[in-house]
BAMI-77136 format. One record per atom (N, C-alpha, C, CB): x, y negated, z negated. Coordinates in steps of 0.001 Angstrom, whole numbers, padded with zeros to 6 digits, always signed. Glycine has a CB too. Example, Ala and Ser with C-alpha at 12.3 -4.5 7.8 and 13.67 -1.06 7.14 Angstrom:
BEGIN
+013190+005690-007800
+012300+004500-007800
+013200+003300-007800
+011308+004473-009046
+012850+002250-007080
+013670+001060-007140
+012900-000030-007870
+014084+000598-005725
END
This chain:
BEGIN
-048531+056433+276402
-049579+056660+277692
-051230+056267+277035
-049490+058643+278322
-052505+055670+277525
-052994+055567+276688
-053889+057129+276683
-053551+054228+276714
-054721+057243+275557
-055430+058578+275513
-056550+058507+276650
-056110+058876+273972
-056201+059709+277117
-057399+059900+278035
-056888+060232+279546
-058348+058500+278029
-055807+059557+279898
-054885+059058+281254
-054068+059851+281380
-054141+057768+281293
-053920+060689+282506
-053130+061679+282738
-051932+060997+283731
-053995+062907+283338
-050751+061989+283825
-049850+061245+284543
-050270+060732+285770
-048793+061919+284739
-050910+061554+286632
-051604+061391+287737
-052171+060299+288107
-052360+062104+287776
-053331+060007+287071
-054225+059164+286909
-053446+057604+287139
-054895+059483+285496
-052295+057435+286368
-051297+056280+286235
-050864+056367+287423
-050171+056301+285175
-050031+057393+288019
-049705+057076+289312
-050746+056558+290085
-049204+058107+289919
-051817+056852+290252
-052699+056587+291106
-053152+055086+290771
-053754+057646+291070
-053040+054523+289417
-053334+053381+288983
-052752+052363+289718
-053070+053305+287778
-051290+052812+289154
-050210+052127+289879
-049892+051996+291534
-049164+052717+289351
-050295+052985+292181
-050293+052625+293992
-051402+051570+293903
-050825+054162+295303
-052826+051508+293191
-053795+051096+293339
-053386+049082+292757
-054879+052246+292502
-052662+049019+292169
-052205+047958+291707
-051324+047151+292811
-051521+048324+290519
-050517+047683+293177
-049528+047729+294433
-049883+046794+295437
-049484+049099+295132
-051030+047710+296224
-051644+047572+297528
-053403+046950+297237
-051539+049271+298345
-053741+045757+297318
-055257+045620+297279
-055879+046508+298724
-055687+043773+297310
-055294+046890+299613
-056187+047337+300386
-056553+049010+299873
-055609+047117+301878
-055737+049285+299098
-055793+051086+298621
-057019+051017+297887
-054373+051829+297457
-057305+049366+297002
-058261+049389+296145
-059488+049049+296949
-057982+048525+295018
-059407+048504+297827
-060707+048331+299034
-061167+049437+299795
-060343+047382+300193
-060217+050236+300191
-060335+051464+300314
-061444+052537+299603
-059216+051709+300048
-061279+051981+298370
-061406+052661+297270
-062828+052416+296976
-060437+052289+296223
-063174+051159+297525
-064535+050535+297224
-065619+051167+297964
-064564+049064+297548
-064729+051173+299398
-065585+051796+300750
-066108+053343+300089
-064329+052055+302457
-065271+053976+299682
-065647+055343+299549
-066718+055035+298185
-064171+056503+299291
-066601+054421+297560
-067580+054152+296174
-068937+053351+296327
-066732+053249+295061
-068981+052710+297966
-070161+051944+298662
-070578+050601+297731
-071567+053045+298824
-069331+049939+297387
-069153+048633+296309
-068592+047373+297372
-067756+049034+294825
-069417+046609+297325
-069154+045046+297950
-068276+044760+297154
-070309+043871+297978
-068358+044146+296142
-067420+043135+295625
-067368+043498+294090
-067928+041541+295933
-066086+043173+293284
-065916+043383+291940
-065081+042565+291260
-065547+044531+291729
-065283+042259+289946
-064199+041375+289693
-062997+041964+288858
-064749+040204+289010
-062121+041771+289013
-060807+042247+288462
-060647+041278+287072
-059450+042029+289688
-061056+042243+286065
-061092+041572+284449
-059441+041636+283621
-062390+042727+283336
-059380+040812+283639
-057876+040096+283002
-058189+039649+281576
-057283+038565+283933
-057176+039602+280897
-057153+038164+279712
-056040+038395+278953
-058536+037980+278514
-055605+037294+278273
-054288+036981+277770
-054130+037732+275922
-054182+035027+277878
-053707+038787+276056
-053884+039413+274330
-051971+039625+274187
-055180+041594+274146
-051125+039075+274226
-049782+039659+274086
-049592+040862+272876
-048808+038408+273782
-050017+040072+271737
-050234+040820+270432
-050882+041963+270480
-050896+040128+269528
-051998+042311+270983
-052577+043459+270908
-052879+044321+272044
-053539+043248+270340
-052294+043757+273353
-052381+044116+274362
-051379+044423+275514
-053033+043505+274538
-050146+043384+275215
-049226+043306+275875
-049200+042601+277382
-048920+044440+275811
-050272+042051+277325
-050925+040875+278434
-050693+039750+278333
-052218+040703+278531
-049025+039051+278895
-049204+037715+278427
-049715+036904+280247
-047392+037065+277492
-049383+035689+280248
-050110+034566+280903
-049699+035171+282353
-049566+032830+280478
-048816+035868+282821
-048416+036360+284078
-049338+037061+284785
-047379+037101+283983
-050272+037560+283821
-051107+038497+284636
-052157+037731+284897
-051520+039814+284013
-052206+036363+285129
-053224+035400+285645
-052707+035106+287535
-053110+033734+284452
-051280+034918+287001
-050655+034887+288488
-050789+036068+289167
-049192+034594+288537
-050680+037113+288419
-050694+038660+289319
-052103+038602+290062
-050640+040302+288159
-053045+038543+289282
-054426+038763+289519
-054588+037578+290527
-055415+038739+288135
-054195+036485+290572
-054877+035589+292009
-054165+035868+292841
-054982+034002+292116
-052784+036569+292835
-052017+036552+294276
-052541+038292+294556
-049833+036165+294172
-053279+039103+293711
-053764+040411+294437
-055063+040104+294950
-053858+041725+293496
-056073+039251+294558
-057332+038702+295149
-057250+038025+296423
-057917+037793+294274
-056086+037243+296591
-056159+036949+298035
-056069+037695+298893
-055473+036267+298408
-055995+038966+299052
-055859+039576+300005
-057095+039785+300229
-055078+040514+299970
-058216+039385+299725
-059813+039538+300171
-060593+038991+299353
-060367+040887+300288
-060429+037744+299403
-060873+036527+298294
-062957+036809+298389
-060114+034312+299164
-063106+037216+299519
-064469+037422+299807
-065037+038998+299015
-064576+037410+301582
-064216+039927+298420
-064307+041072+298014
-063968+041551+296541
-063673+041622+298833
-062715+040584+296325
-062219+040702+294625
-062339+039320+294016
-060461+041222+294381
-062915+039365+293098
-062980+038131+292195
-061953+037786+290929
-064301+038206+291614
-061310+037105+290867
-060261+037283+290120
-060908+036542+288901
-058865+036758+290740
-060263+036998+287676
-060523+036747+286423
-059426+036478+285934
-061139+037627+285775
-059337+035227+284959
-058459+034829+284113
-058490+034411+282742
-058056+034111+284595
-057389+034277+282144
-057475+034175+280852
-056764+032769+280381
-056877+035436+280262
-057123+032230+279266
-056095+031182+278525
-056229+031914+277292
-056508+029393+278415
-055039+031680+275901
-054991+031781+274871
-054215+030510+274222
-054582+032974+274718
-055035+029993+273344
-054161+028509+272924
-053527+028865+272181
-054737+027248+272359
-053126+030558+271473
-051958+030271+270503
-050444+030294+271265
-051999+031468+269271
-050941+030376+273091
-049721+030550+273658
-049890+029423+274593
-049404+031979+274258
-050417+028405+274847
-050244+027505+275452
-050630+025908+274605
-050945+027907+276618
-049522+024668+274999
-049527+023477+274694
-051124+022831+275101
-048269+022864+275406
-051766+023247+275935
-052616+022479+276767
-053689+023639+276909
-051893+021866+278219
-054447+024045+276180
-055876+024690+276707
-056581+024418+277771
-056791+024534+275939
-056933+023346+277633
-057839+022615+278317
-056950+022341+280112
-058179+021045+277211
-055910+021848+279989
-055047+021998+281264
-054962+023268+281666
-053694+021535+281140
-054503+023966+281062
-054437+025603+281425
-055770+025784+282027
-054214+026741+280027
-056865+026023+281713
-057805+026304+281936
-058342+025979+283821
-058400+025675+280777
-057971+024157+283720
-057970+023914+284628
-057241+024416+285871
-057923+023119+284369
-055943+024518+285615
-054926+025172+286377
-055214+026380+286965
-053881+025366+285665
-055606+027118+286376
-056334+028526+286720
-057346+028459+287642
-056971+029175+285557
-058318+027783+287432
-059257+027577+288045
-059075+026825+289421
-059993+027047+287216
-058257+025426+289418
-057723+024859+291112
-056711+025357+291740
-057268+023463+291246
-055451+025448+290837
-054412+026265+291575
-054477+027869+291812
-053210+026034+290862
-054989+028279+291165
-055066+029814+291116
-056219+030510+291740
-055063+030249+289751
-056991+029856+291672
-058521+030324+292613
-059169+030938+291604
-058428+031514+294062
-059004+030874+290310
-059696+031851+289296
-060894+031774+289330
-059415+031726+287989
-062121+032581+289423
-063535+032396+289175
-064224+032750+288169
-064126+032829+289942
-063393+033247+287026
-064074+033352+285790
-063377+033354+284906
-064786+034263+285609
-063641+033164+283592
-062518+033450+282139
-062993+034038+281499
-062014+032472+281195
-062011+034929+281010
-062406+036267+280271
-062166+035520+278596
-061133+037919+280771
-062827+036274+277801
-062625+035806+276605
-062370+037050+275627
-063781+034931+276240
-061413+037663+274755
-062098+038884+273866
-061347+038522+273082
-062148+040475+274174
-062292+037901+271846
-062095+037522+270583
-061345+038615+269517
-063429+037144+270150
-061539+039937+269510
-061121+040979+268825
-059814+040879+269282
-061829+042257+269006
-058973+040864+270583
-057794+041004+270918
-057029+039717+270779
-057777+041536+272130
-058010+038295+271086
-057219+037004+270965
-057032+036315+269543
-057892+036001+271843
-057790+036871+269003
-058145+036220+267623
-058076+034691+267251
-057294+036809+266698
-058840+034085+268439
-059075+032467+268183
-060403+032241+268560
-058101+031421+269054
-060575+030690+268172
-061888+029939+268653
-061899+029491+269768
-062265+028904+267985
-062709+029191+271011
-062709+028881+272623
-062903+027520+272485
-063909+029622+273649
-062794+026752+273380
-063424+025602+274009
-064038+025782+275831
-062164+024407+273858
-064980+025418+276202
-065284+025462+277408
-065757+024930+278020
-065590+026000+277657
-065770+023100+277556
-065862+022041+278343
-065162+022295+279679
-065352+020908+277650
-064314+022897+280132
-063568+023057+281511
-064103+023862+282428
-062294+023541+281399
-064234+024944+281570
-065027+026076+282573
-066848+025565+282886
-064998+027916+281536
-067316+024872+281811
-068935+024433+282505
-068769+023549+283005
-070174+024124+281752
-067881+022253+283691
-067640+021483+284626
-067571+021932+285826
-066758+020935+284415
-066884+023107+286072
-066089+023819+286912
-067247+024544+287911
-065071+024862+286032
-068202+025126+286555
-069183+025693+286993
-068560+027121+287238
-069793+024944+288130
-067469+027792+286335
-066936+029011+286115
-067521+029554+285170
-065716+029041+285917
-068188+030997+285072
-068774+031615+284297
-067218+032189+283325
-069858+032689+285140
-067939+032344+281621
-066639+032749+280885
-067537+033851+280512
-065799+031716+279623
-066908+035292+280107
-067459+036638+279849
-066731+036692+278583
-067181+037888+280975
-067404+037227+277406
-066525+037653+276325
-066914+039328+276162
-066830+036661+274844
-066039+039826+275526
-066084+041036+274858
-066758+041155+273878
-065100+041422+274536
-067806+042059+273701
-068491+042289+273010
-068843+044042+272684
-069353+041460+273446
-069111+043993+271452
-068886+045552+271093
-067573+046164+270189
-068776+046262+272490
-067124+046921+269524
-066184+047167+269134
-065133+047803+270288
-066529+047834+268090
-063820+047641+269253
-062444+048273+270331
-061474+048751+269270
-061495+046915+271491
-061078+050031+269593
-059921+050814+268952
-058809+050429+268750
-059630+051746+269463
-058677+049193+269593
-057178+049327+269854
-056126+048767+268789
-056896+048615+271150
-055143+049014+268294
-054457+048879+267109
-054264+047255+266918
-053065+049737+267173
-054788+046503+265959
-054921+045026+265861
-055717+044609+266134
-054308+044347+266309
-056992+045041+266728
-058353+044506+267091
-059056+044108+266200
-059107+045271+267683
-059900+043012+266095
-060692+042385+264667
-062163+042468+265220
-060214+040505+264132
-062637+043774+264924
-063736+043924+265280
-065050+042991+264726
-063795+045141+265070
-064526+042264+263374
-065903+040965+263580
-066245+040027+264467
-065941+040064+262723
-064985+040156+265396
-065114+038653+266161
-065409+039807+267210
-063593+037228+266373
-066273+040545+267447
-066804+041006+268989
-068195+040756+268346
-066406+042852+269761
-068552+040745+267219
-070540+040292+267395
-071027+039132+268017
-071361+039990+265943
-071649+039493+268992
-071887+038334+269868
-072821+037299+269511
-072286+038762+271047
-073000+037241+268325
-074008+036071+267572
-073654+034723+267877
-073973+036112+265947
-072327+034889+267448
-071358+033723+267474
-071437+033030+268935
-069783+034261+267144
-071955+033622+270000
-071890+032997+271559
-073132+031854+271679
-072177+034394+272875
-074131+032558+270374
-075237+031706+270327
-075195+029883+270064
-075969+032379+269247
-073754+029837+269387
-073545+028252+269420
-072978+027738+270462
-072780+027745+268414
-072256+028637+271436
-071840+028222+272482
-073153+027848+273842
-070791+029317+272750
-073671+029142+273370
-074939+028900+274497
-075493+027441+274285
-076348+030072+274251
-075958+026994+273028
-076994+025733+272676
-075502+024604+272977
-077936+025752+270535
-074706+024400+273299
-073514+023374+273220
-073314+023159+274746
-072024+023976+272380
-073308+024610+275246
-073173+024581+276828
-073718+025081+277529
-072327+024851+277319
-075300+024229+277791
-076325+025394+278307
-076212+025257+279938
-078116+025122+277713
-075026+024839+280349
-074859+024867+281615
-073942+025761+282188
-074609+023778+281952
-073262+026445+281067
-072207+027452+281177
-072874+028584+281223
-071201+027482+280128
-072644+029284+282441
-073194+030967+282412
-072049+031872+281235
-072986+031830+284445
-072704+032558+280470
-072068+033384+279588
-071978+034561+279831
-072479+033354+278562
-071320+035517+279830
-071449+036878+280329
-071154+037783+279114
-070456+037167+281571
-071673+038219+278178
-071261+039511+277049
-071131+040531+277778
-072317+039953+275867
-069867+040750+277778
-069338+042179+278170
-069755+043406+277392
-067884+042182+278086
-070244+044469+277990
-070369+045425+277544
-071552+045879+276603
-069394+045485+277173
-073093+044331+276751
-073928+044200+275817
-073851+044231+274279
-074579+044900+276127
-072794+044475+274108
-072598+044599+272300
-072463+045842+271881
-073838+044091+271367
-072315+046569+272862
-072435+048250+272744
-071158+048494+271534
-072025+049246+274600
-071514+049451+270677
-072412+049984+270333
-073337+050036+269197
-072079+050668+270491
-072802+048709+268190
-073052+048218+267165
-074313+046759+267363
-071585+047947+266625
-073863+045998+268442
-074404+044677+268186
-075507+044931+269721
-072971+043141+268140
-076072+046171+270645
-076946+045711+271330
-077999+044798+271348
-077234+046356+271527
-078686+044931+269973
-079924+044572+269689
-079780+042695+269894
-080351+045260+268033
-078471+042681+269006
-078006+040896+269237
-078081+040476+270439
-076508+040446+268911
-077088+041177+271386
-076536+040788+272384
-078179+040620+273604
-075155+042005+272718
-079022+041454+273389
-080396+041432+274176
-080969+040274+273433
-081407+042904+274105
-081373+039957+272362
-081733+038530+271566
-081148+037500+272102
-081330+038435+270121
-079679+037419+272412
-079381+036301+273436
-079610+036200+274502
-078454+036042+273608
-079777+037010+275574
-080099+037360+276885
-081559+037029+276895
-079748+038851+277264
-082484+037044+276132
-083867+036314+276301
-083665+035134+275664
-085150+037031+275703
-083209+034585+274800
-083443+033476+273942
-082587+032299+275118
-082691+033750+272103
-081591+032922+275681
-080637+031350+276860
-080617+031718+277967
-078839+030861+276708
-081068+031202+278759
-080989+031417+280070
-079987+031085+280965
-081852+030993+280471
-078835+031002+280399
-077237+031137+280639
-076569+032557+279839
-076429+029608+279938
-076963+033125+279442
-076664+034615+278974
-077041+035330+279797
-077200+035115+277810
-075915+036244+279953
-076006+037120+281335
-075545+038830+279855
-074176+036401+283247
-075694+039949+280665
-075424+041013+280086
-074735+041708+280985
-076435+041615+279589
-073161+041964+280841
-072601+043247+281491
-073085+044486+280887
-071100+043292+281418
-073282+045522+281782
-073232+046869+281422
-072328+047686+281633
-074029+047389+281788
-071094+047051+281895
-070073+048193+281852
-069816+048679+280399
-068678+047721+282496
-069152+049876+280809
-068559+050636+279575
-069678+051457+278948
-067931+049604+278434
-071172+051248+278971
-072200+052258+278904
-072411+053130+279812
-073238+051808+278774
-072591+054809+279308
-072452+055309+280552
-073731+055363+280997
-071772+056528+280641
-074145+055154+282661
-075562+054868+282672
-076556+055618+282610
-075834+054357+283497
-076388+057284+281902
-077280+057916+281558
-078092+057674+280316
-076842+058889+281611
-076858+056857+279496
-077222+056159+277970
-078102+055012+278026
-075910+055587+277188
-077934+054039+279485
-078277+052836+279559
-079570+052730+278757
-078340+052427+280919
-080962+053157+278901
-081830+053118+278197
-082135+053677+277039
-082413+053253+278713
-080868+054396+276363
-081026+054776+275252
-080833+053379+274258
-080097+055964+275073
-079615+052694+274821
-079212+051778+274467
-080155+050297+274892
-077940+051963+274888
-080849+049913+275855
-081440+049232+276351
-082959+049316+276934
-080700+049038+276949
-083861+050200+276264
-084919+050516+276566
-085944+049420+277211
-085279+051071+275524
-085733+047886+276716
-086343+047331+277742
-085570+046464+278894
-087254+046613+277144
-084553+047221+279192
-083957+046663+280396
-084613+046509+281530
-083003+047285+280733
-085306+047013+281817
-086601+045967+283173
-086782+044936+282617
-088392+046494+283575
-086883+044473+281708
-087719+043186+281408
-086497+041936+281508
-088560+043296+279659
-085306+042407+281559
-084581+041591+281006
-083394+041771+282562
-084129+042070+279210
-083714+042283+283744
-083172+042487+284678
-082520+041881+285539
-083648+042849+285013
-083416+040567+285295
-082552+039250+286237
-081604+038715+285571
-083380+037936+286675
-081069+038797+284240
-080026+038861+283395
-079071+039717+283221
-080365+038799+282525
-078882+040903+283729
-077886+041869+283679
-077149+042044+285090
-078519+043163+283201
-075814+042268+284811
-075026+042598+285959
-074038+044110+285625
-074037+041153+286287
-074399+045046+286833
-073683+046197+286905
-072345+046069+286732
-073889+046793+287991
-071362+047214+286047
-069981+047031+286180
-069537+048260+285679
-069396+045826+285490
-068486+049019+285959
-067944+050207+285615
-067306+050226+284217
-067015+050558+286612
-066396+049209+284194
-064890+049477+282938
-064100+050013+283595
-064957+050495+281523
-064368+050267+285131
-063503+051391+285609
-061718+050495+286259
-064653+052345+287150
-060504+050687+285674
-060276+052541+285135
-060225+052087+283868
-058662+053686+285629
-060866+053149+283142
-060406+053664+281902
-061196+054565+281290
-060186+052735+281050
-060409+055464+280386
-060843+056695+280055
-062465+057257+279946
-060243+056804+278905
-063153+057824+280325
-064321+058479+280500
-065302+058004+281659
-064944+058420+279275
-064720+056952+282444
-065317+056605+283630
-064544+056779+284454
-065788+055493+283762
-065055+058302+285464
-064311+059063+286248
-063940+058272+287764
-065121+060410+286381
-065232+057382+287845
-065082+056545+289425
-066220+055473+289209
-065473+057679+291090
-065727+054619+290214
-066912+053840+290662
-068139+054415+290971
-066631+053195+291704
-067425+055604+292272
-068924+056099+293089
-069701+056595+291524
-068667+057849+294607
-068877+057899+291073
-070092+058424+290291
-070756+057401+289293
-069651+059679+289459
-069933+056650+288797
-070864+055686+287952
-072349+055101+288534
-069976+054408+287674
-072414+054899+289629
-073041+054002+290773
-073822+055401+291042
-071902+053158+292198
-073600+056682+291251
-074520+057560+291156
-075394+058106+290130
-074076+058266+291503
-074716+057881+288764
-075391+058126+287674
-076652+056888+287291
-074250+058284+286596
-076047+055560+287748
-076825+054398+287394
-077923+054352+288480
-075928+053044+287327
-078296+055127+289447
-079211+054937+290540
-080369+056422+290535
-078159+054767+292084
-079604+057228+289373
-080583+058096+289019
-081376+058069+287599
-079986+059249+289168
-081088+056753+287414
-082207+056554+285874
-083367+056126+286605
-081747+055155+284458
-084385+056162+285753
-085753+055673+286389
-085958+054223+286371
-086962+056269+285663
-085312+053434+287352
-085850+051997+287598
-086491+051770+288735
-084889+051039+287590
-087114+050472+289238
-087656+050087+290392
-086525+049947+291412
-088440+048861+290198
-087164+049590+292599
-085884+049227+293561
-085651+047863+293226
-086119+049378+295258
-086336+047391+292659
-086592+045804+292533
-085128+045504+291167
-088769+045375+291803
-085544+046466+290257
-084512+046042+289350
-083335+046297+289436
-084677+046337+288343
-082954+047442+290052
-081979+047990+290629
-081244+047195+291498
-082367+048978+291172
-082368+046179+292600
-081217+045410+293432
-080776+044232+292268
-081893+044616+295127
-081419+043806+291547
-081549+042491+290624
-080019+042980+290187
-083048+042337+289201
-079619+044381+289569
-078517+044347+288443
-077365+044362+289321
-078507+045641+287296
-077399+045409+290600
-076408+045654+291591
-075958+044571+292248
-076807+046497+292487
-076706+043885+292330
-076397+042725+293497
-076868+041247+293499
-076972+043187+294743
-078296+041242+293322
-079019+039861+293395
-077811+038903+292217
-081071+040039+292699
-078345+039309+290882
-077480+038748+289688
-076092+037939+289759
-077154+039868+288926
-075494+038770+290402
-073356+038634+290558
-073695+037782+291522
-071960+040249+291214
-074178+038086+292759
-074021+037085+294027
-074687+035607+293448
-075002+037754+295583
-075444+035416+292396
-075804+033726+292388
-074984+033477+291020
-077798+033191+292262
-074498+034030+289965
-073592+033944+288978
-072118+033743+289734
-073721+035250+288042
-071893+034187+290555
-070457+033950+291276
-070646+033236+292733
-069638+035500+291520
-071669+032760+292820
-071946+031933+294270
-071452+032567+295411
-071285+030520+294340
-071670+033822+295293
-071414+034818+296466
-072072+034042+297893
-072273+036466+296095
-071877+034418+298941
-072605+034116+299837
-072685+035332+300845
-072163+032901+300331
END
């Protein structure tokens, strides 16, 4: 059992995973309109194999206007990475590709996602899971991708915290196609990690990293975010406008 999660919490998550309607009820309680269901293939370190793509695709069909399916391709586990990426997008309705270099341990190709106008999210920042290679979590490698694929939206999950926040900030300011995901950072600590957050508000996406240890609920995370000193304009961009544009939500 993962550290920090009780048996009751696991049971709660199992019920949510079995019935999308229960998750939508949880959204309503928290005041959340839409969310990305993050998923990636990393059987060696996390136990998630390619069947997770099918699962998240089916789960999100219950409410595609509110549940944004995220899929993943691991070149070491497919003979045709480009073809598999196309299949996820065209056949499964995947709307974002998640890359987790510390857990997947490979370099990626982005041509298919760029042509399909599907954003790619990278894990950035440390990971304590056994087998993770944290040197691959330095976001500076994304600089090359942003240069080579200027039309591809690149999202730096967790904004590089805790070691590479300044690097993530630099990349977001340098490249118009680079965004910072704020999940996994306690909202009360956001302005400590990103004191110039307001300056790049149009490049930031709110997220919670729920369910994970330390994140009590989506609602508590949102309430903490609303409690930090930011203007209404900045809050609206981070909570709504930016994500609606990135994921082409109407």
